[in-house]
ZAKE-266000 format. One line per 5 residues: number of its first residue (from 1); their letters; for each residue x, y, z of C-alpha. Coordinates in nm, 3 decimals, always signed. Layout:
residues N
NUM) a) X:Y:Z; ...
***
This chain:
residues 363
1) xxxxx) +1.695:+0.186:-1.048; +1.353:+0.328:-0.965; +1.310:+0.678:-1.110; +0.996:+0.856:-0.994; +0.770:+1.051:-1.227
6) xxxxx) +0.745:+1.419:-1.132; +0.384:+1.399:-1.025; +0.062:+1.198:-1.053; -0.019:+1.332:-1.401; +0.322:+1.229:-1.534
11) xxxxx) +0.283:+0.885:-1.376; -0.052:+0.838:-1.546; +0.087:+0.954:-1.881; +0.387:+0.723:-1.849; +0.163:+0.427:-1.761
16) xxxxx) -0.053:+0.489:-2.068; +0.259:+0.507:-2.285; +0.390:+0.181:-2.136; +0.070:-0.004:-2.218; +0.052:+0.151:-2.565
21) xxxxx) +0.402:+0.017:-2.628; +0.292:-0.331:-2.520; +0.010:-0.314:-2.771; +0.258:-0.223:-3.044; +0.463:-0.528:-2.945
26) xxxxx) +0.163:-0.750:-3.013; +0.016:-0.797:-2.666; -0.361:-0.830:-2.659; -0.482:-0.595:-2.388; -0.785:-0.405:-2.264
31) xxxxx) -0.786:-0.070:-2.089; -1.054:+0.084:-1.870; -1.090:+0.370:-1.624; -1.302:+0.425:-1.318; -1.350:+0.785:-1.208
36) xxxxx) -1.306:+0.851:-0.837; -1.330:+1.229:-0.813; -1.262:+1.549:-1.009; -1.123:+1.377:-1.316; -0.908:+1.135:-1.114
41) xxxxx) -0.927:+0.772:-1.220; -0.823:+0.421:-1.129; -0.659:+0.292:-1.447; -0.699:-0.079:-1.517; -0.519:-0.281:-1.781
46) xxxxx) -0.579:-0.648:-1.859; -0.298:-0.811:-2.058; -0.433:-1.133:-2.201; -0.242:-1.460:-2.181; -0.084:-1.581:-2.504
51) xxxxx) -0.273:-1.909:-2.465; -0.590:-1.996:-2.274; -0.553:-1.839:-1.928; -0.516:-2.083:-1.641; -0.347:-1.833:-1.408
56) xxxxx) -0.388:-1.465:-1.327; -0.139:-1.229:-1.162; -0.257:-0.892:-1.034; -0.061:-0.582:-0.936; -0.216:-0.286:-0.756
61) xxxxx) -0.048:+0.038:-0.652; -0.129:+0.356:-0.466; -0.384:+0.223:-0.217; -0.206:+0.469:+0.010; -0.185:+0.749:-0.248
66) xxxxx) +0.169:+0.882:-0.212; +0.301:+0.525:-0.204; +0.191:+0.500:-0.565; +0.517:+0.654:-0.689; +0.725:+0.355:-0.583
71) xxxxx) +0.441:+0.127:-0.693; +0.446:+0.291:-1.035; +0.821:+0.229:-1.064; +0.774:-0.138:-0.972; +0.498:-0.183:-1.230
76) xxxxx) +0.710:-0.008:-1.493; +0.999:-0.244:-1.417; +0.772:-0.546:-1.450; +0.619:-0.430:-1.778; +0.952:-0.335:-1.939
81) xxxxx) +1.180:-0.615:-1.817; +0.987:-0.905:-1.659; +0.664:-0.957:-1.849; +0.819:-1.225:-2.070; +0.917:-1.434:-1.768
86) xxxxx) +0.554:-1.537:-1.713; +0.388:-1.848:-1.851; +0.194:-1.818:-2.178; -0.108:-1.930:-1.970; -0.090:-1.635:-1.729
91) xxxxx) -0.309:-1.328:-1.764; -0.194:-0.999:-1.611; -0.417:-0.739:-1.446; -0.281:-0.402:-1.331; -0.464:-0.144:-1.119
96) xxxxx) -0.263:+0.176:-1.142; -0.328:+0.402:-0.844; -0.624:+0.288:-0.633; -0.616:+0.624:-0.454; -0.546:+0.882:-0.726
101) xxxxx) -0.639:+1.177:-0.502; -0.378:+1.074:-0.245; -0.112:+1.028:-0.509; -0.187:+1.361:-0.673; -0.183:+1.551:-0.343
106) xxxxx) +0.096:+1.347:-0.175; -0.132:+1.207:+0.095; -0.175:+0.851:+0.221; -0.547:+0.900:+0.270; -0.805:+0.968:+0.003
111) xxxxx) -1.032:+1.262:-0.077; -1.233:+1.194:+0.241; -0.923:+1.151:+0.462; -0.984:+0.776:+0.467; -0.709:+0.517:+0.488
116) xxxxx) -0.828:+0.279:+0.218; -0.636:-0.013:+0.367; -0.862:+0.018:+0.672; -1.178:+0.055:+0.461; -1.229:-0.306:+0.341
121) xxxxx) -1.414:-0.389:+0.662; -1.551:-0.738:+0.719; -1.764:-0.645:+1.021; -1.953:-0.331:+0.913; -1.691:-0.101:+1.066
126) xxxxx) -1.785:-0.211:+1.416; -1.429:-0.237:+1.551; -1.337:+0.028:+1.806; -0.982:+0.145:+1.859; -0.995:+0.219:+2.230
131) xxxxx) -0.623:+0.291:+2.240; -0.665:+0.567:+1.980; -0.943:+0.725:+2.182; -0.722:+0.725:+2.492; -0.449:+0.913:+2.308
136) xxxxx) -0.681:+1.136:+2.105; -0.512:+1.458:+2.222; -0.189:+1.345:+2.058; -0.359:+1.275:+1.723; -0.572:+1.591:+1.705
141) xxxxx) -0.440:+1.832:+1.435; -0.319:+2.168:+1.566; -0.165:+2.485:+1.423; +0.210:+2.513:+1.488; +0.404:+2.838:+1.519
146) xxxxx) +0.698:+2.704:+1.323; +0.918:+2.402:+1.251; +1.127:+2.417:+1.568; +0.823:+2.466:+1.788; +0.644:+2.181:+1.612
151) xxxxx) +0.932:+1.937:+1.667; +0.964:+2.026:+2.034; +0.589:+1.984:+2.081; +0.582:+1.654:+1.891; +0.854:+1.480:+2.093
156) xxxxx) +0.716:+1.617:+2.417; +0.364:+1.499:+2.335; +0.464:+1.154:+2.215; +0.670:+1.105:+2.530; +0.374:+1.204:+2.746
161) xxxxx) +0.139:+0.977:+2.552; +0.365:+0.673:+2.586; +0.426:+0.736:+2.957; +0.055:+0.780:+3.022; -0.083:+0.496:+2.812
166) xxxxx) +0.212:+0.258:+2.764; +0.405:+0.174:+2.449; +0.187:-0.125:+2.356; -0.134:+0.076:+2.381; +0.023:+0.352:+2.175
171) xxxxx) +0.135:+0.100:+1.914; -0.221:-0.031:+1.883; -0.347:+0.326:+1.848; -0.123:+0.388:+1.547; -0.175:+0.061:+1.359
176) xxxxx) -0.524:-0.077:+1.397; -0.718:+0.197:+1.222; -0.994:+0.399:+1.386; -1.349:+0.504:+1.300; -1.412:+0.770:+1.563
181) xxxxx) -1.213:+1.075:+1.450; -1.260:+1.187:+1.089; -0.971:+1.436:+1.101; -0.726:+1.182:+1.241; -0.475:+0.951:+1.075
186) xxxxx) -0.564:+0.588:+1.001; -0.931:+0.683:+0.970; -1.127:+0.384:+0.837; -1.452:+0.567:+0.778; -1.788:+0.407:+0.853
191) xxxxx) -1.896:+0.305:+0.501; -1.717:+0.172:+0.195; -1.548:+0.435:-0.018; -1.593:+0.464:-0.394; -1.253:+0.305:-0.460
196) xxxxx) -1.334:+0.022:-0.219; -1.670:-0.053:-0.380; -1.505:-0.063:-0.721; -1.238:-0.306:-0.603; -1.486:-0.529:-0.418
201) xxxxx) -1.671:-0.572:-0.747; -1.343:-0.639:-0.925; -1.241:-0.910:-0.678; -1.518:-1.143:-0.793; -1.405:-1.102:-1.154
206) xxxxx) -1.046:-1.177:-1.059; -1.137:-1.515:-0.911; -1.342:-1.620:-1.213; -1.224:-1.840:-1.501; -0.878:-1.932:-1.365
211) xxxxx) -0.747:-2.199:-1.133; -0.470:-1.989:-0.981; -0.470:-1.624:-0.869; -0.173:-1.425:-0.738; -0.236:-1.073:-0.606
216) xxxxx) +0.050:-0.833:-0.520; -0.030:-0.499:-0.356; +0.257:-0.248:-0.355; +0.331:-0.033:-0.048; +0.610:+0.175:+0.107
221) xxxxx) +0.699:+0.274:+0.461; +0.699:-0.045:+0.666; +1.008:-0.247:+0.755; +1.388:-0.217:+0.734; +1.520:+0.055:+0.506
226) xxxxx) +1.723:-0.155:+0.265; +1.517:-0.474:+0.247; +1.171:-0.499:+0.099; +0.938:-0.718:+0.306; +0.702:-0.974:+0.154
231) xxxxx) +0.411:-0.946:+0.399; +0.179:-1.245:+0.373; -0.159:-1.298:+0.535; -0.164:-1.455:+0.881; -0.444:-1.673:+0.747
236) xxxxx) -0.206:-1.832:+0.497; +0.068:-1.953:+0.732; +0.110:-2.288:+0.557; +0.197:-2.119:+0.227; +0.430:-1.878:+0.407
241) xxxxx) +0.615:-2.169:+0.570; +0.663:-2.333:+0.230; +0.775:-2.007:+0.074; +1.044:-1.966:+0.339; +1.171:-2.313:+0.250
246) xxxxx) +1.153:-2.282:-0.128; +1.203:-1.915:-0.209; +1.544:-1.751:-0.210; +1.426:-1.428:-0.048; +1.543:-1.307:+0.295
251) xxxxx) +1.234:-1.136:+0.441; +0.901:-1.316:+0.417; +0.656:-1.233:+0.697; +0.327:-1.390:+0.799; +0.417:-1.712:+0.979
256) xxxxx) +0.431:-1.552:+1.323; +0.150:-1.331:+1.458; +0.411:-1.111:+1.627; +0.511:-0.983:+1.281; +0.215:-0.743:+1.271
261) xxxxx) -0.134:-0.674:+1.404; -0.455:-0.823:+1.268; -0.624:-0.520:+1.110; -0.991:-0.499:+1.013; -1.030:-0.333:+0.676
266) xxxxx) -0.709:-0.469:+0.522; -0.753:-0.529:+0.148; -0.553:-0.852:+0.121; -0.735:-1.001:+0.419; -1.065:-0.914:+0.249
271) xxxxx) -0.950:-1.102:-0.060; -0.877:-1.408:+0.154; -1.221:-1.386:+0.313; -1.388:-1.373:-0.031; -1.178:-1.669:-0.145
276) xxxxx) -1.280:-1.878:+0.159; -1.649:-1.792:+0.129; -1.699:-1.806:-0.248; -1.400:-1.965:-0.421; -1.263:-2.242:-0.195
281) xxxxx) -1.118:-2.438:-0.487; -0.912:-2.152:-0.630; -0.538:-2.162:-0.561; -0.497:-1.810:-0.421; -0.194:-1.623:-0.292
286) xxxxx) -0.220:-1.258:-0.190; +0.059:-1.048:-0.044; +0.195:-0.698:+0.010; +0.536:-0.588:-0.105; +0.643:-0.338:+0.162
291) xxxxx) +0.941:-0.123:+0.069; +1.083:-0.007:+0.404; +1.194:+0.355:+0.397; +1.314:+0.514:+0.722; +1.378:+0.186:+0.904
296) xxxxx) +1.210:-0.024:+1.171; +1.384:+0.086:+1.492; +1.178:+0.260:+1.763; +1.345:+0.590:+1.679; +1.265:+0.556:+1.310
301) xxxxx) +0.908:+0.452:+1.385; +0.863:+0.773:+1.584; +1.008:+0.972:+1.293; +0.772:+0.800:+1.053; +0.471:+0.886:+1.267
306) xxxxx) +0.587:+1.248:+1.281; +0.565:+1.279:+0.904; +0.202:+1.165:+0.914; +0.108:+1.384:+1.211; +0.263:+1.695:+1.056
311) xxxxx) +0.115:+1.631:+0.711; -0.228:+1.577:+0.864; -0.195:+1.898:+1.063; -0.101:+2.083:+0.742; -0.411:+1.945:+0.571
316) xxxxx) -0.664:+2.036:+0.840; -0.515:+2.344:+1.010; -0.353:+2.666:+0.885; +0.028:+2.650:+0.905; +0.322:+2.867:+0.807
321) xxxxx) +0.450:+2.821:+0.453; +0.783:+2.688:+0.581; +0.608:+2.428:+0.795; +0.400:+2.305:+0.501; +0.718:+2.270:+0.291
326) xxxxx) +0.886:+2.086:+0.580; +0.596:+1.843:+0.630; +0.585:+1.780:+0.254; +0.956:+1.692:+0.257; +0.906:+1.452:+0.548
331) xxxxx) +0.627:+1.273:+0.360; +0.831:+1.242:+0.043; +1.126:+1.086:+0.226; +0.893:+0.859:+0.421; +0.714:+0.716:+0.118
336) xxxxx) +0.938:+0.787:-0.184; +1.300:+0.816:-0.065; +1.528:+1.025:-0.284; +1.849:+0.837:-0.203; +1.989:+0.664:-0.511
341) xxxxx) +2.117:+0.365:-0.313; +1.767:+0.306:-0.173; +1.606:+0.327:-0.516; +1.857:+0.081:-0.661; +1.803:-0.169:-0.379
346) xxxxx) +1.423:-0.134:-0.397; +1.439:-0.219:-0.768; +1.659:-0.523:-0.703; +1.436:-0.647:-0.420; +1.122:-0.618:-0.628
351) xxxxx) +1.284:-0.806:-0.913; +1.411:-1.082:-0.684; +1.090:-1.128:-0.486; +0.871:-1.136:-0.796; +1.092:-1.392:-0.971
356) xxxxx) +1.077:-1.616:-0.663; +0.698:-1.589:-0.638; +0.650:-1.658:-1.010; +0.863:-1.971:-0.972; +0.700:-2.076:-0.643
361) xxx) +0.346:-2.043:-0.783; +0.447:-2.181:-1.124; +0.281:-1.905:-1.322
***
């Protein structure tokens, strides 16, 4: 069962202890840190293959800060119970918390309010989210008088926005990312962030010296509550089709474009672009493990958006103490559910999906 550390500092300490224990067990590993801001670091560990490395598997967590708690639990499970299931020719690379500020402060966005999974732009941040601009009044942070008033206002405003602009337009507004409103959610920014620049440099290293690369980015929030989704790139449909045939896992997405929107700035899509342009002969598979939390019904999607709207309002505008506590609770349940049953199932899903991918990619 996934058991969360109390906070970012405890997660970092626990990760260091985990890797120290691996070293004691005889694993040959290298540690490094990259400072992002105010003593906050991306921690990287390379665990060398027991023989000459022909394959490389990579795990990254916390691209959306607060999601790093579940990501930490998944990495801990891998290190403590699954590391020996890999081939002796497979090297392991772990990036622990790509957005340490967000994890420390329980935000999805980073120190500049940027959604890092919209920041790996492939077109110089030229995409416009016209739908977001249409509904800008809904997304603008405001000061609320209290919890009850805030909830009434939220449901009233979202109803008005959907009636005025249509549900499809509103869906685009909330998913595609936007570069026009720096105090809004899903803000992509207009230049690469420090974390992004670091990872872009790392990507080239990851493709070097091996014939096969598997990259797993760990997220929470999207999808059904009790079934983790394996979300593959739309540009890798052939591999997704084969996975559905060969892997004993119930929810693998990416074959059908209706599964999700094509988003500029997505990290996994950037990896695929780099592979196509620079490393065409590398056998590459990149995916996101998405641990669904509230659920994927329309009602639950609206509840999920509320958590982000309220947290963003708490960050940018003065609020009552009770409202801040309330918005914090919403965020925690949205991205790190407390329910024991959920945490048990998330652990089982991660274990199952990873075993199937290791077998499918023969690493």
